[in-house]
C-alpha positions as CSV (number, residue, x, y, z in Angstrom):
1,M,73.7,-165.7,25.2
2,S,76.6,-167.6,26.7
3,T,80.3,-166.7,27.0
4,K,83.3,-168.9,26.8
5,F,86.9,-168.0,27.6
6,T,90.0,-169.9,26.6
7,R,93.6,-168.9,27.1
8,R,95.9,-168.7,24.1
9,R,99.1,-167.0,23.4
10,F,101.0,-167.4,20.3
11,L,103.6,-165.7,18.0
12,T,103.3,-166.2,14.3
13,A,106.4,-165.1,12.3
14,V,106.2,-163.4,9.0
15,S,108.7,-162.2,6.4
16,A,111.0,-165.2,6.2
17,G,110.5,-166.0,9.9
18,A,112.1,-162.8,11.1
19,T,109.0,-160.6,11.8
20,W,106.8,-161.4,14.8
21,I,103.1,-161.0,15.5
22,A,102.5,-160.5,19.2
23,L,99.4,-162.0,20.8
24,T,98.8,-162.4,24.5
25,S,96.5,-164.5,26.6
26,A,93.3,-164.6,28.5
27,P,93.1,-166.3,31.9
28,G,92.4,-169.9,32.7
29,C,95.4,-171.8,31.3
30,K,99.1,-172.2,31.8
31,P,101.3,-169.1,31.3
32,A,102.4,-168.4,27.7
33,E,105.8,-169.5,26.7
34,R,108.6,-167.0,25.8
35,A,108.3,-165.4,22.4
36,T,110.4,-167.2,19.8
37,K,110.7,-167.1,16.0
38,S,108.7,-169.6,14.1
39,T,107.7,-170.4,10.5
40,P,106.1,-167.9,8.2
41,S,102.3,-167.4,8.4
42,A,100.0,-167.0,5.5
43,T,97.7,-164.9,7.7
44,A,100.1,-162.0,8.2
45,S,101.5,-159.4,5.8
46,P,104.9,-160.3,4.3
47,T,105.8,-156.6,3.9
48,T,106.5,-155.9,7.6
49,P,110.1,-155.0,8.6
50,Q,112.3,-157.7,9.9
51,G,112.8,-158.2,13.6
52,A,109.8,-156.0,14.5
53,W,106.6,-156.6,16.5
54,V,103.3,-156.4,14.6
55,F,100.1,-155.6,16.5
56,R,96.6,-155.9,15.1
57,T,95.3,-153.1,17.3
58,R,98.2,-150.8,16.4
59,P,99.4,-151.5,12.9
60,D,101.1,-148.1,12.9
61,L,103.6,-149.3,15.4
62,S,106.5,-151.6,14.5
63,P,108.9,-151.6,17.5
64,P,112.0,-153.7,17.1
65,A,111.9,-157.0,19.0
66,V,114.0,-157.4,22.1
67,D,115.6,-160.8,22.4
68,V,116.1,-161.6,26.1
69,T,119.2,-163.8,26.4
70,T,119.4,-164.0,30.2
71,E,116.1,-164.0,32.0
72,A,115.8,-161.3,34.7
73,H,116.1,-162.2,38.4
74,D,116.6,-159.8,41.3
75,T,116.7,-156.8,39.0
76,A,115.9,-153.3,40.2
77,P,112.3,-152.1,39.9
78,G,111.3,-150.3,36.7
79,Y,111.2,-150.6,33.0
80,I,113.9,-150.5,30.3
81,F,114.3,-147.4,28.2
82,A,116.0,-147.3,24.9
83,A,115.9,-145.6,21.5
84,P,116.9,-148.3,19.0
85,D,118.7,-146.9,16.0
86,N,116.4,-145.5,13.3
87,S,113.3,-146.8,15.0
88,G,112.0,-144.6,17.8
89,A,111.7,-144.3,21.6
90,M,110.7,-147.5,23.4
91,I,109.9,-148.7,26.9
92,V,110.0,-152.5,27.5
93,D,109.6,-154.8,30.5
94,N,112.0,-157.6,31.7
95,S,110.4,-160.1,29.3
96,G,111.1,-157.9,26.3
97,Q,107.4,-157.0,25.9
98,V,106.7,-153.5,24.7
99,V,105.1,-151.1,27.1
100,W,105.3,-147.9,25.0
101,F,106.7,-147.1,21.6
102,R,106.8,-143.9,19.5
103,P,108.1,-144.2,16.0
104,L,110.8,-141.7,15.4
105,H,113.5,-141.8,12.7
106,N,116.2,-140.2,14.7
107,A,115.8,-140.2,18.5
108,M,118.6,-140.6,21.0
109,D,119.3,-140.4,24.8
110,F,115.7,-141.5,25.8
111,K,115.3,-141.6,29.6
112,V,113.3,-140.5,32.6
113,Q,114.3,-137.2,34.3
114,N,112.7,-134.7,36.7
115,Y,111.3,-131.4,35.6
116,R,109.4,-129.0,37.8
117,G,109.2,-131.7,40.5
118,S,107.7,-134.4,38.3
119,P,109.1,-137.4,36.4
120,V,109.2,-136.8,32.6
121,L,110.4,-138.5,29.5
122,T,113.1,-136.8,27.5
123,Y,115.0,-137.5,24.3
124,E,116.9,-135.7,21.5
125,E,115.2,-135.7,18.1
126,H,116.6,-134.9,14.8
127,V,114.0,-134.5,12.0
128,V,115.4,-135.2,8.6
129,G,115.1,-131.9,6.6
130,G,113.7,-130.2,9.7
131,E,114.7,-128.8,13.1
132,Q,116.5,-130.6,15.8
133,G,115.4,-130.3,19.4
134,Y,115.4,-131.8,22.9
135,V,111.9,-133.0,23.8
136,I,110.1,-133.3,27.2
137,L,107.0,-135.4,27.6
138,D,104.7,-135.6,30.6
139,D,103.3,-138.9,32.0
140,S,100.5,-138.8,29.4
141,Y,103.1,-138.8,26.7
142,R,102.2,-135.3,25.6
143,E,105.0,-132.8,24.7
144,I,105.3,-130.1,27.3
145,A,108.5,-128.5,26.2
146,R,111.1,-128.5,23.4
147,V,114.5,-127.0,23.8
148,R,117.0,-126.0,21.0
149,A,120.6,-124.9,21.1
150,G,121.2,-121.1,21.3
151,N,123.5,-118.6,19.8
152,G,123.0,-119.9,16.3
153,Y,124.3,-123.4,17.0
154,R,122.7,-126.8,16.2
155,G,122.5,-129.2,19.1
156,D,123.9,-132.7,19.2
157,H,122.5,-136.0,20.4
158,H,125.1,-137.0,23.0
159,E,123.6,-135.3,26.1
160,F,120.4,-133.8,27.3
161,L,120.6,-133.3,31.0
162,I,117.9,-131.5,33.1
163,T,119.6,-129.9,36.1
164,P,118.1,-129.5,39.6
165,E,117.5,-125.9,38.7
166,D,115.3,-127.0,35.7
167,T,117.8,-125.8,33.2
168,A,119.2,-128.0,30.4
169,L,122.8,-129.0,29.6
170,I,123.3,-130.0,26.0
171,T,126.2,-130.9,23.7
172,I,127.1,-129.1,20.5
173,Y,129.6,-130.0,17.7
174,D,131.0,-126.9,15.9
175,E,133.4,-126.8,13.0
176,V,136.2,-124.2,13.1
177,P,138.7,-123.4,10.2
178,M,142.3,-124.0,11.3
179,D,145.8,-124.7,10.0
180,L,146.6,-128.3,10.8
181,S,149.7,-128.6,8.8
182,P,151.9,-128.8,12.0
183,I,150.1,-132.1,12.9
184,G,149.9,-133.6,9.5
185,G,146.7,-131.9,8.2
186,R,146.1,-129.2,5.7
187,E,146.6,-125.4,6.0
188,D,142.9,-124.9,5.2
189,D,141.7,-127.7,7.4
190,V,138.6,-127.7,9.7
191,V,138.5,-128.8,13.4
192,R,135.4,-130.0,15.1
193,Q,135.2,-128.8,18.7
194,G,132.8,-129.6,21.5
195,I,130.6,-127.0,23.0
196,V,128.6,-127.2,26.3
197,Q,125.6,-125.0,26.7
198,E,123.3,-124.5,29.6
199,L,119.9,-123.3,28.6
200,D,116.8,-121.9,30.3
201,I,114.2,-124.4,29.3
202,E,111.3,-121.9,29.4
203,T,112.9,-119.1,27.5
204,G,115.6,-120.9,25.5
205,G,118.2,-118.4,26.7
206,V,121.8,-119.4,27.0
207,L,123.1,-119.3,30.6
208,F,126.6,-120.8,30.1
209,E,128.7,-121.8,27.2
210,W,132.0,-123.6,27.1
211,H,134.2,-124.2,24.0
212,S,136.8,-127.1,24.1
213,L,139.3,-125.3,21.8
214,E,139.6,-122.5,24.3
215,H,140.7,-124.9,27.1
216,V,141.9,-128.2,25.6
217,G,144.6,-128.1,22.9
218,L,145.0,-130.4,19.9
219,E,148.0,-132.0,21.4
220,E,145.7,-133.9,23.9
221,T,144.0,-135.9,21.2
222,Y,144.8,-139.5,20.3
223,V,143.8,-139.3,16.6
224,K,145.2,-137.6,13.5
225,P,143.6,-135.4,10.9
226,S,141.6,-137.4,8.4
227,E,142.7,-137.8,4.8
228,N,139.1,-137.3,3.8
229,L,139.0,-133.7,2.5
230,K,135.2,-133.5,3.3
231,Q,135.6,-134.6,6.9
232,A,136.4,-132.2,9.8
233,F,139.1,-133.2,12.3
234,D,137.1,-134.4,15.3
235,Y,139.9,-134.1,17.9
236,F,137.7,-134.0,21.1
237,H,134.3,-135.8,20.6
238,L,132.3,-134.5,23.6
239,N,129.9,-137.2,24.7
240,S,128.6,-136.6,28.2
241,I,128.1,-133.8,30.8
242,D,127.4,-134.3,34.4
243,I,127.1,-132.0,37.5
244,D,129.7,-132.6,40.2
245,R,129.0,-132.4,43.9
246,D,130.2,-128.7,44.0
247,G,128.0,-127.6,41.1
248,N,130.8,-127.7,38.5
249,L,130.7,-129.9,35.4
250,L,132.2,-133.2,34.4
251,V,132.8,-133.4,30.7
252,S,133.8,-136.6,28.9
253,A,135.8,-136.4,25.6
254,R,136.1,-139.7,23.8
255,L,139.1,-138.8,21.6
256,T,141.3,-137.3,24.3
257,L,140.6,-140.3,26.5
258,A,139.9,-137.9,29.4
259,V,137.2,-136.6,31.7
260,Y,137.5,-132.9,32.5
261,K,136.2,-131.0,35.6
262,V,135.1,-127.6,34.3
263,D,134.4,-124.5,36.4
264,R,130.8,-123.7,35.7
265,K,131.4,-119.9,35.9
266,S,134.8,-119.3,34.4
267,G,135.0,-122.4,32.1
268,E,138.5,-123.2,33.3
269,V,139.6,-126.8,33.5
270,I,140.0,-127.7,37.2
271,W,141.5,-131.1,36.6
272,R,141.9,-133.8,34.0
273,L,141.2,-137.5,34.7
274,G,142.9,-139.8,32.2
275,G,144.4,-138.9,28.9
276,K,147.9,-137.5,28.1
277,K,147.8,-134.7,30.7
278,S,146.0,-136.5,33.6
279,D,146.2,-134.7,36.9
280,F,145.6,-138.0,38.6
281,E,147.9,-140.9,39.0
282,M,145.9,-143.7,37.4
283,G,146.1,-146.9,39.5
284,E,146.1,-150.4,38.1
285,G,143.0,-151.0,35.9
286,A,141.9,-147.4,36.3
287,R,142.9,-146.3,32.8
288,F,140.1,-146.1,30.3
289,S,139.9,-145.4,26.6
290,Y,137.4,-143.9,24.1
291,Q,134.9,-143.7,27.0
292,H,131.4,-142.5,27.4
293,D,129.0,-141.5,30.2
294,A,131.2,-140.2,33.1
295,R,128.9,-139.7,36.1
296,R,129.6,-138.6,39.7
297,Q,127.9,-141.0,42.1
298,P,126.4,-140.1,45.5
299,D,129.2,-141.9,47.3
300,G,131.8,-139.7,45.5
301,T,133.0,-142.3,43.1
302,I,132.8,-141.8,39.3
303,S,131.3,-144.3,36.9
304,I,132.4,-144.6,33.3
305,F,131.5,-146.7,30.3
306,D,135.0,-147.8,29.1
307,N,134.6,-148.7,25.4
308,G,138.1,-150.1,25.4
309,N,141.1,-149.7,23.1
310,T,140.1,-149.0,19.5
311,V,142.5,-148.6,16.7
312,F,141.5,-146.0,14.1
313,K,142.7,-146.2,10.6
314,N,143.4,-143.0,8.8
315,G,142.4,-140.8,11.7
316,N,138.7,-141.4,12.0
317,G,138.4,-144.5,9.8
318,R,136.8,-147.8,10.5
319,P,137.8,-149.1,13.9
320,R,138.7,-152.6,14.9
321,A,138.4,-154.1,18.4
322,V,141.5,-155.1,20.4
323,E,139.8,-155.3,23.9
324,E,136.4,-155.8,25.4
325,S,134.3,-153.0,26.8
326,R,133.5,-152.6,30.5
327,G,131.7,-150.5,33.0
328,I,134.0,-149.1,35.7
329,V,133.7,-147.3,39.0
330,L,136.7,-145.2,40.1
331,E,137.5,-143.7,43.5
332,L,139.3,-140.3,43.3
333,D,141.6,-139.0,46.0
334,E,141.6,-135.3,45.2
335,E,144.2,-134.5,47.9
336,R,146.8,-137.0,46.7
337,M,145.5,-136.8,43.1
338,S,145.2,-140.5,42.6
339,A,142.5,-142.6,40.9
340,S,141.9,-146.3,41.8
341,L,139.6,-148.9,40.3
342,V,136.8,-149.9,42.7
343,R,134.7,-152.2,40.5
344,E,134.4,-153.2,36.9
345,Y,131.6,-154.9,35.0
346,T,132.2,-157.1,31.9
347,H,129.8,-159.3,30.0
348,P,130.2,-163.1,29.9
349,D,130.1,-162.8,26.1
350,K,132.9,-160.2,26.1
351,Q,130.9,-157.4,24.5
352,F,132.9,-154.8,22.6
353,A,131.3,-151.5,21.7
354,H,133.6,-149.6,19.4
355,A,131.2,-146.7,19.8
356,S,128.3,-145.6,22.0
357,G,127.3,-147.1,25.4
358,N,126.5,-146.0,28.9
359,M,126.6,-147.2,32.5
360,Q,123.8,-146.4,35.0
361,V,124.3,-147.0,38.8
362,L,120.8,-147.8,40.1
363,P,119.4,-146.8,43.5
364,N,119.8,-150.3,44.9
365,D,123.5,-150.3,43.7
366,N,122.8,-152.6,40.7
367,V,124.4,-151.5,37.5
368,F,122.6,-151.2,34.2
369,I,124.7,-151.1,31.0
370,G,123.9,-150.3,27.4
371,W,126.6,-151.9,25.3
372,G,126.2,-149.4,22.4
373,R,127.2,-150.8,19.1
374,A,127.5,-154.2,20.6
375,R,123.6,-154.2,20.6
376,A,123.3,-155.6,24.1
377,I,121.8,-154.3,27.3
378,S,122.5,-155.9,30.7
379,E,122.0,-155.5,34.5
380,F,124.5,-156.6,37.1
381,I,124.4,-156.8,40.9
382,E,127.0,-154.7,42.6
383,D,129.5,-157.6,42.8
384,G,129.3,-158.2,39.1
385,E,126.8,-161.1,38.8
386,L,124.8,-160.9,35.6
387,L,121.0,-160.5,36.5
388,F,119.6,-159.7,33.0
389,S,120.7,-159.4,29.4
390,A,119.1,-158.8,26.1
391,S,119.9,-157.7,22.6
392,L,118.3,-155.3,20.1
393,P,118.6,-155.9,16.4
394,N,119.4,-152.3,15.7
395,G,121.4,-151.5,18.8
396,T,120.9,-148.3,20.9
397,Y,123.1,-145.4,21.8
398,K,122.2,-145.7,25.5
399,A,119.9,-147.8,27.6
400,F,118.5,-147.2,31.1
401,R,116.2,-148.6,33.8
402,F,113.7,-146.4,35.6
403,P,110.5,-146.7,37.5
404,W,107.7,-145.1,35.4
405,S,103.9,-144.7,35.5
406,G,102.2,-143.8,32.2
407,Y,98.7,-142.6,31.7
408,P,98.1,-142.1,28.0
409,S,95.8,-139.3,26.9
410,D,94.4,-141.3,24.0
411,R,91.9,-144.3,24.2
412,P,92.7,-148.0,24.3
413,A,92.6,-149.7,20.9
414,A,90.5,-152.8,20.1
415,V,90.0,-155.1,17.2
416,A,87.5,-158.0,17.0
417,E,87.7,-160.8,14.4
418,R,84.9,-163.3,14.0
419,T,86.3,-166.8,13.9
420,S,82.9,-168.6,13.5
421,E,79.2,-167.7,13.6
422,D,79.3,-167.2,17.4
423,E,83.0,-167.0,18.3
424,I,85.1,-163.8,18.3
425,R,88.7,-163.2,19.0
426,V,89.2,-159.7,20.6
427,Y,92.5,-157.9,20.7
428,A,93.1,-155.0,23.2
429,S,96.0,-152.7,23.8
430,W,96.8,-149.3,25.2
431,N,100.2,-147.9,24.2
432,G,102.1,-146.6,27.3
433,A,99.5,-147.5,29.9
434,T,101.4,-149.0,32.8
435,E,98.5,-149.5,35.3
436,V,96.3,-151.9,33.4
437,A,95.7,-155.1,35.2
438,T,92.7,-156.6,33.4
439,W,90.8,-156.1,30.2
440,E,87.0,-156.3,30.4
441,V,85.1,-157.3,27.3
442,L,81.7,-155.9,26.5
443,A,79.2,-156.9,23.9
444,G,75.7,-155.7,22.8
445,P,73.4,-154.8,20.0
446,S,74.3,-151.0,20.1
447,R,76.8,-148.7,21.8
448,D,74.3,-147.7,24.5
449,Q,73.4,-151.4,25.2
450,L,76.9,-152.9,25.9
451,R,77.2,-155.2,28.9
452,P,80.3,-157.0,30.4
453,I,80.7,-160.6,29.3
454,G,84.0,-161.3,31.1
455,S,87.5,-160.2,31.7
456,A,91.1,-161.2,31.0
457,S,94.4,-160.4,32.7
458,R,96.7,-158.1,30.8
459,D,99.7,-160.0,29.4
460,G,102.0,-158.0,27.2
461,F,101.3,-155.2,24.9
462,E,98.4,-156.8,23.1
463,T,96.0,-159.2,24.8
464,A,94.0,-161.7,22.7
465,I,90.7,-162.9,24.2
466,E,88.3,-165.5,22.7
467,V,84.6,-165.0,23.5
468,R,81.4,-166.7,22.3
469,T,78.8,-164.2,21.4
470,A,76.6,-163.3,18.4
471,E,76.3,-159.6,19.3
472,P,77.2,-157.1,16.6
473,L,79.3,-154.8,18.7
474,I,82.3,-155.4,20.9
475,D,84.2,-153.1,23.2
476,V,86.9,-153.4,25.9
477,R,87.7,-151.5,29.1
478,A,91.0,-151.2,30.9
479,K,90.9,-151.7,34.6
480,D,93.6,-151.3,37.3
481,H,94.3,-153.8,40.2
482,A,91.5,-152.2,42.3
483,G,89.0,-152.7,39.5
484,S,88.6,-149.1,38.6
485,V,88.1,-148.3,34.9
486,L,91.1,-146.4,33.4
487,G,89.8,-146.1,29.9
488,A,87.6,-147.6,27.2
489,A,88.1,-148.3,23.5
490,K,85.7,-147.3,20.8
491,A,83.1,-150.1,20.2
492,V,83.9,-152.0,17.0
493,E,82.1,-154.5,14.7
494,P,83.8,-157.9,14.4
495,R,85.7,-158.4,11.1
496,D,85.2,-161.6,9.2
């Protein structure tokens, strides 16, 4: 029995050329070209969703395709983490290839955090018709904890932050009846306030609770009550929480155009940055509007994703863009109470996110930005040079870069298709496995008589390998760079 290995990588589009089938390559030939859309294929199902990857080994997964528009160079180590709208939680590499994907209808704020001294994956999940919760997964992608808001409230997707004390900070939106006739609303109107809760992850107990209406008046907002009788007046729009250097909290409110420093014990506002009542004199370029993601950095600066000026029609109606979005770094002089712009990051394509977005300062001082509704993600060097950019067809509320090592608890997946009497194309994948360097192919007459017939370098989520064999059973084993076996699939019979 002989073996023969060739190297092929191709993408065949389906569904009017917008859905991609991902195949990767075996060793021995030139590297595969970047994935591009091509003409429809009669070999693939026309019912797959547009703009999504399709894998033979995992037909249950349909992650949205990431279109890399600026190839990565000199980026920080790690993978890209995003939760594309109405798709799920996804990890991809710099080439846009999927590393891990979990289909979820409503998942937000997907990122790496630390819990009990170990890196974990976290996200907020809203189950339609079911319960909402904040989910923690270990490095095998198994759920180890789920947190829910306390005191009868329902949590919100804008923030899930694990503190150094292994507690959780979350956002809540709460509707309160109020007379808004003095500001153009109705006497029987409803105001939507922001609530910050700190929770004990193990017990779910509420450790701290802060209500915006108790500390921030309606006069600070930049919007007016809606004319829609069914819509509550969202005057505050809480969208991020961070821990300041002294243990107090930084709270960002999109519709007051301000960041608040909140005493973690009393709940009193220590100072306001931006907005109508700023305690800081805002220097040239330091003003921000409709912002997201205010974070205190180790050097004392504050990073903010500045969505930019947005004009709202009829209070909370459809917005229109008048400026581009940017990431900014501000230096605060808390003695002189002045704020100055240190750096700003804008996209060459002048991205504008009328909603959503975030800015992550990486350990090497690079900056990673999720452009929210603009559907782009980018990385910049500290001086503003663009190092990487990509787009997602559905957009993502936030995007991050983190180092990550994943060790799935399930087995690799394999499919074998017979292309001729003695030729077989083998497909191998392992959702979330980050340490796989090569795939070893085995063949034999029975499951206890399989023997290796060659190996192929891993290249992308699903690796396609062509072998010449007449044996009735095929299997694959995943190996790391040292040649150790990480896992084996279940032996399969080739399909005609």
